[in-house]
PAFI-295722 format. One line per field, with one value per residue (C-alpha): y, x, z. Coordinates in nm, 2 decimals, padded with zeros to 4 digits. Each point is the difference from the previous one (the first is absolute). Layout:
! residues N
north: Y|...
east: X|...
up: Z|...
This chain:
! residues 425
north: 05.11|00.30|00.34|-00.10|-00.33|00.12|00.27|-00.29|-00.20|00.29|00.08|-00.34|-00.04|00.32|-00.12|-00.32|00.12|00.26|-00.29|-00.20|00.29|-00.11|00.30|00.06|00.11|00.37|-00.04|-00.21|00.02|-00.34|-00.10|-00.02|-00.37|-00.02|00.21|-00.21|-00.30|00.17|00.12|-00.37|-00.15|00.29|-00.08|-00.36|00.09|00.22|-00.27|-00.25|00.26|00.07|-00.39|00.00|00.28|-00.14|-00.31|00.19|00.19|-00.38|-00.15|00.32|-00.04|-00.40|00.05|00.26|-00.24|-00.29|00.23|00.10|-00.37|-00.11|00.26|-00.09|-00.36|00.11|00.18|-00.30|-00.22|00.24|00.03|-00.37|-00.01|00.27|-00.19|-00.36|-00.08|00.09|-00.15|-00.34|-00.01|00.05|-00.38|-00.30|-00.19|00.24|-00.10|-00.36|-00.30|-00.38|-00.23|-00.36|-00.31|-00.36|-00.36|-00.35|-00.29|-00.37|-00.20|-00.33|-00.26|-00.18|00.31|-00.01|00.28|00.31|00.31|00.37|00.07|00.34|00.29|00.32|00.38|00.32|00.29|00.34|00.36|00.31|00.27|00.22|00.05|-00.13|-00.25|-00.32|-00.37|-00.30|-00.37|-00.34|-00.23|-00.35|-00.33|-00.31|-00.31|00.11|-00.09|00.08|-00.09|-00.28|-00.35|00.19|00.04|00.37|00.30|00.38|00.17|00.39|00.00|00.36|00.30|00.32|00.36|00.16|00.39|00.17|00.21|00.15|-00.11|-00.26|-00.14|-00.18|-00.14|-00.26|-00.20|-00.32|-00.34|00.00|-00.26|-00.04|00.17|-00.32|-00.22|00.08|-00.08|00.06|00.33|-00.03|-00.34|00.09|-00.31|00.20|00.14|-00.37|-00.30|-00.32|-00.15|00.00|00.24|-00.13|-00.24|00.18|00.30|-00.22|-00.23|00.21|00.35|-00.06|00.21|00.18|00.08|00.30|00.14|00.28|00.29|00.31|00.08|00.25|-00.01|00.25|00.10|00.10|00.34|-00.11|-00.24|-00.32|-00.09|-00.09|-00.15|-00.16|-00.06|-00.14|-00.08|-00.25|-00.32|-00.30|-00.38|-00.25|-00.30|-00.31|-00.38|-00.04|00.23|-00.16|00.33|00.08|00.33|-00.05|-00.16|00.24|00.32|00.11|00.20|00.32|-00.21|00.06|-00.05|-00.05|00.31|-00.08|00.03|00.24|-00.04|00.23|00.01|00.20|00.02|00.18|00.00|00.15|00.09|00.23|-00.20|-00.01|-00.33|-00.12|-00.05|-00.14|-00.01|-00.17|-00.05|-00.10|-00.12|-00.02|-00.12|-00.06|-00.28|-00.19|-00.18|00.31|-00.04|-00.38|-00.08|-00.27|-00.33|-00.13|00.29|00.18|00.33|00.24|-00.14|00.31|-00.08|00.22|-00.01|00.16|00.01|00.16|00.02|00.13|00.09|00.08|00.07|00.08|-00.01|-00.27|-00.21|-00.05|-00.13|-00.04|-00.15|-00.01|-00.12|-00.04|-00.17|-00.07|-00.03|-00.08|-00.05|-00.27|-00.34|-00.11|00.13|-00.16|-00.34|-00.01|00.20|00.32|00.21|00.05|00.06|00.10|00.03|00.17|-00.01|00.16|00.06|00.14|00.08|00.15|00.21|00.11|00.16|-00.25|00.22|-00.23|00.17|00.25|-00.10|00.26|00.03|-00.38|-00.14|-00.33|-00.09|-00.32|-00.08|-00.25|-00.01|-00.18|00.00|-00.19|00.02|-00.16|00.05|-00.28|00.13|-00.02|-00.39|00.01|-00.28|-00.10|00.24|00.26|00.05|00.10|00.10|00.07|00.21|00.04|00.20|00.28|00.31|00.15|00.33|00.10|00.36|00.11|-00.06|-00.37|-00.30|-00.38|-00.19|-00.36|-00.16|-00.35|-00.09|-00.27|-00.01|-00.21|-00.06|-00.12|-00.29|-00.11|-00.24|00.13|00.36|00.16|00.16|00.17|00.24|00.29|00.26|00.33|00.34|00.31|00.37|00.32|00.37
east: 01.01|00.12|00.15|00.31|00.02|-00.05|00.26|00.23|-00.06|00.06|00.33|00.12|-00.09|00.18|00.27|00.01|-00.04|00.29|00.22|-00.07|00.12|00.34|00.28|00.01|-00.37|00.12|00.17|-00.29|-00.36|-00.19|-00.25|-00.38|00.03|00.29|-00.20|-00.33|00.19|00.17|-00.34|-00.15|00.28|-00.02|-00.40|00.06|00.24|-00.25|-00.30|00.24|00.08|-00.39|-00.08|00.27|-00.16|-00.31|00.11|00.15|-00.34|-00.16|00.23|-00.02|-00.36|00.01|00.25|-00.19|-00.31|00.19|00.12|-00.37|-00.07|00.29|-00.09|-00.35|00.09|00.23|-00.30|-00.22|00.24|00.06|-00.37|00.00|00.31|-00.17|-00.36|00.14|-00.16|-00.32|00.05|00.10|-00.32|-00.24|00.05|-00.13|00.29|00.23|-00.16|-00.04|00.24|00.02|00.20|-00.02|00.14|00.03|00.16|00.03|00.05|00.14|-00.14|00.19|-00.06|-00.37|-00.10|00.30|-00.22|00.11|-00.24|-00.04|-00.16|-00.08|00.01|-00.12|-00.01|-00.02|-00.19|00.00|-00.12|00.05|-00.35|00.20|00.28|-00.23|-00.21|00.10|-00.11|00.18|-00.06|00.12|-00.16|00.17|-00.02|00.08|00.14|00.03|-00.37|-00.32|-00.35|-00.25|00.19|00.31|00.23|00.07|-00.18|-00.05|-00.03|-00.01|00.23|-00.01|-00.21|-00.02|-00.01|00.21|00.01|00.25|-00.19|00.34|00.35|-00.06|-00.33|-00.14|-00.38|-00.05|-00.28|-00.06|00.16|00.30|00.25|-00.08|00.26|00.14|00.30|00.35|-00.08|-00.36|00.07|00.33|00.03|00.21|00.24|00.30|-00.09|-00.01|00.22|-00.11|-00.15|-00.38|-00.15|00.07|-00.26|-00.07|-00.13|-00.17|-00.21|-00.08|-00.03|-00.02|00.21|-00.13|-00.30|-00.21|-00.32|-00.23|-00.08|00.17|00.28|00.23|00.40|00.19|00.31|00.04|00.24|00.35|00.00|00.03|-00.35|-00.25|-00.38|-00.24|-00.35|-00.28|-00.35|-00.06|-00.17|00.08|00.06|-00.29|00.10|-00.22|00.04|00.03|00.33|00.11|00.01|00.34|00.07|00.18|-00.30|-00.25|00.13|-00.32|00.24|-00.26|-00.21|-00.33|00.11|-00.25|00.02|-00.26|00.31|00.26|00.37|00.26|00.35|00.28|00.37|00.25|00.34|00.36|00.28|00.21|00.30|00.23|-00.06|-00.26|-00.39|-00.24|-00.39|-00.27|-00.34|-00.35|-00.30|-00.37|-00.31|-00.34|-00.12|00.22|-00.29|-00.16|-00.34|-00.04|00.13|00.13|-00.14|-00.02|-00.14|-00.10|00.20|00.22|00.39|00.23|00.34|00.35|00.34|00.30|00.34|00.35|00.32|00.33|00.22|00.37|00.30|00.36|00.32|-00.16|-00.15|-00.35|-00.26|-00.39|-00.26|-00.36|-00.29|-00.37|-00.28|-00.39|-00.22|-00.35|-00.30|-00.28|-00.03|-00.02|00.38|00.07|-00.08|00.27|00.25|-00.01|-00.08|00.35|00.22|00.35|00.37|00.35|00.33|00.34|00.22|00.39|00.15|00.33|00.02|00.33|00.14|00.15|00.07|00.04|00.11|-00.27|-00.23|00.19|-00.33|-00.02|-00.07|-00.02|-00.19|-00.06|-00.27|-00.12|-00.39|-00.17|-00.37|-00.26|-00.40|-00.28|-00.36|-00.17|00.17|-00.30|-00.01|00.29|00.14|00.29|-00.13|00.30|00.28|00.32|00.22|00.37|00.14|00.33|00.04|00.18|-00.11|00.20|-00.08|00.20|-00.17|-00.22|-00.33|00.06|00.06|00.09|-00.08|00.07|-00.11|-00.03|-00.26|-00.03|-00.38|-00.09|-00.36|-00.10|-00.25|00.27|00.29|00.20|00.12|-00.10|00.31|00.02|00.24|-00.16|00.12|-00.15|00.04|-00.15|-00.01|-00.16|00.00
up: -05.05|00.20|-00.16|00.19|-00.15|-00.37|00.04|00.11|-00.25|-00.26|00.15|00.01|-00.38|-00.08|00.16|-00.14|-00.35|00.05|00.16|-00.32|-00.24|-00.15|00.09|-00.36|00.01|00.03|-00.34|-00.16|00.09|00.01|-00.24|00.06|-00.02|00.26|00.22|-00.02|00.08|00.27|00.14|-00.05|00.22|00.27|00.01|00.06|00.28|00.17|-00.03|00.18|00.27|00.04|00.01|00.29|00.16|-00.02|00.16|00.28|00.08|-00.01|00.26|00.23|-00.01|00.04|00.29|00.19|-00.04|00.14|00.31|00.08|-00.01|00.23|00.25|00.00|00.06|00.27|00.17|-00.03|00.17|00.27|00.07|00.04|00.22|00.24|00.00|00.01|00.31|-00.13|-00.33|00.16|00.19|-00.30|-00.06|00.20|-00.11|00.19|00.31|-00.08|00.14|-00.12|00.19|00.10|00.13|-00.09|00.10|-00.16|00.24|-00.02|00.30|00.05|00.22|-00.04|-00.22|-00.25|-00.19|-00.20|00.06|-00.10|00.31|-00.03|-00.25|00.16|-00.15|00.20|-00.12|00.16|-00.06|00.17|-00.05|00.20|00.25|00.29|-00.18|-00.17|-00.11|00.04|-00.14|-00.06|-00.26|00.03|-00.19|00.19|-00.15|-00.36|-00.12|00.12|-00.11|00.05|00.08|00.05|00.31|-00.03|00.10|-00.11|00.31|00.11|00.28|00.10|-00.17|00.24|00.00|00.29|00.11|00.21|00.28|00.11|00.00|00.25|-00.06|-00.31|-00.07|-00.24|-00.13|-00.25|-00.01|00.21|00.18|00.37|00.22|00.17|-00.01|-00.18|-00.34|-00.06|-00.14|-00.12|-00.18|-00.32|-00.07|00.05|00.35|00.18|00.04|-00.13|-00.34|00.15|00.28|00.33|00.14|00.34|-00.23|-00.28|00.24|00.32|-00.11|-00.32|-00.25|-00.21|00.14|-00.12|00.10|-00.12|00.23|00.12|00.23|00.13|00.03|00.21|00.13|00.36|-00.03|-00.07|00.28|-00.22|00.09|-00.23|-00.01|-00.25|00.05|-00.23|-00.02|-00.29|-00.14|00.19|-00.04|-00.04|00.22|00.04|00.01|-00.37|-00.02|00.33|00.19|-00.15|-00.09|-00.32|-00.16|00.15|-00.18|-00.23|-00.19|-00.06|-00.25|00.11|00.33|00.30|00.19|00.31|00.26|-00.09|00.14|00.18|-00.01|00.13|00.05|00.19|-00.14|00.13|-00.22|00.19|00.03|-00.35|-00.17|00.25|-00.05|00.25|-00.01|00.18|-00.17|00.08|-00.22|00.15|-00.17|00.23|-00.25|-00.23|-00.14|-00.17|00.20|-00.02|00.36|00.17|-00.12|00.34|00.23|-00.28|00.17|-00.20|-00.03|00.05|-00.08|00.11|-00.16|00.19|-00.16|00.11|-00.20|-00.04|-00.29|00.08|-00.22|00.09|-00.19|-00.24|00.30|-00.02|00.25|-00.07|00.26|00.01|00.20|-00.08|00.20|-00.10|00.26|-00.12|00.18|-00.06|00.08|-00.35|-00.02|00.31|-00.15|-00.27|00.22|-00.22|00.30|00.05|-00.29|00.07|-00.14|00.03|-00.18|00.03|-00.28|00.04|-00.33|-00.14|-00.31|-00.16|-00.32|-00.28|-00.31|-00.30|-00.32|-00.13|00.28|00.25|00.22|00.07|00.32|00.15|00.31|00.22|00.26|00.23|00.10|00.28|-00.03|00.20|-00.08|00.13|-00.16|00.22|00.32|00.18|00.02|00.19|-00.19|-00.27|-00.25|-00.01|-00.26|00.02|-00.30|-00.05|-00.34|-00.07|-00.32|-00.19|-00.19|-00.27|-00.13|-00.32|00.04|00.28|-00.17|-00.16|00.23|-00.08|00.33|00.14|00.31|00.16|00.18|00.28|00.14|00.31|00.05|00.34|-00.13|-00.26|00.04|-00.26|-00.09|-00.33|-00.20|-00.29|-00.20|-00.14|-00.23|-00.13|-00.18|00.06|-00.08|00.08|-00.20
């Protein structure tokens, strides 16, 4: 205890003693017993005061420690805020994204079946500001395996790198740049329960190949281009020289003959997108040659399409045409395969309670296609589709359509009522 504190306690003791001496003390001196009792009482008071003083010192020290710890925490948080960009980049999860889509269909008519047609997951990762990875892993028809209808497929898996603001290179498994829905085919993005018949049977959607390519914008003119060198189809008599059946899906694919594809697109008008594309392969038999002549069998696909929107009105139209050389293909009429469709639509807001973003769209589609056009016979198909899409939110859709299909070699039309539900995220 400091000298000052001792003096303070002594003074307090004297004062307390004097304060407790009766007024008659001047007349009568207290006995030793009385003085001892007074001293003991004052000693107890001093001890209580000392204990309070010690507690005050401890609390003061604790307060100082708490203040120092708080200051240290504030400094750590401030450093984290200042360096949040670099901190966020230290974990791979901060640059990795997950998405997906799926759709379930009820198909009426002769099929009368329910099918969870597709379940797809997207996985993407940014290695840096200009190098990234993108993939799609798909499960078709719910169950895959030996003897099962379904399949598990890698639809896309590629790396792309930005050379500059207008040019991007890519390499890996990627969707071929043709048609309207080959690259954008998530259920909420198109009308109808199933994808349209022309892009399913002629192009065919979804069609991916392994290779390298480039995408570029021509300044700010609204023009863009795509070019790709990739694996190609393998067509022969066994698969009827039909593109949909000749996809190798980059599974130990024959690469004796590569394919070349390109597209030019224009989006310079608000709400309007137009494109034309070409796909060429010098030998779609992958070295086997034509069974009759033994020569290479070349194939050329040309497509043109438009997608226009204005104040709720929409119009989609597409034309696609295959030319396949070779006597073997000519025998079946598969040397020429062609198709087109036109699809007007109208979409409008229908707020419903908590679904304040809800929209309803109605459409009609006329499609005409022929995979045996080279026979010049009654081999074509015509399809009328009437339907509606309901979006309770932009990324979820409920669909209904009614199909009337006329096959030129059949007397009776085929009709079906179809329902579907789909999503993307």
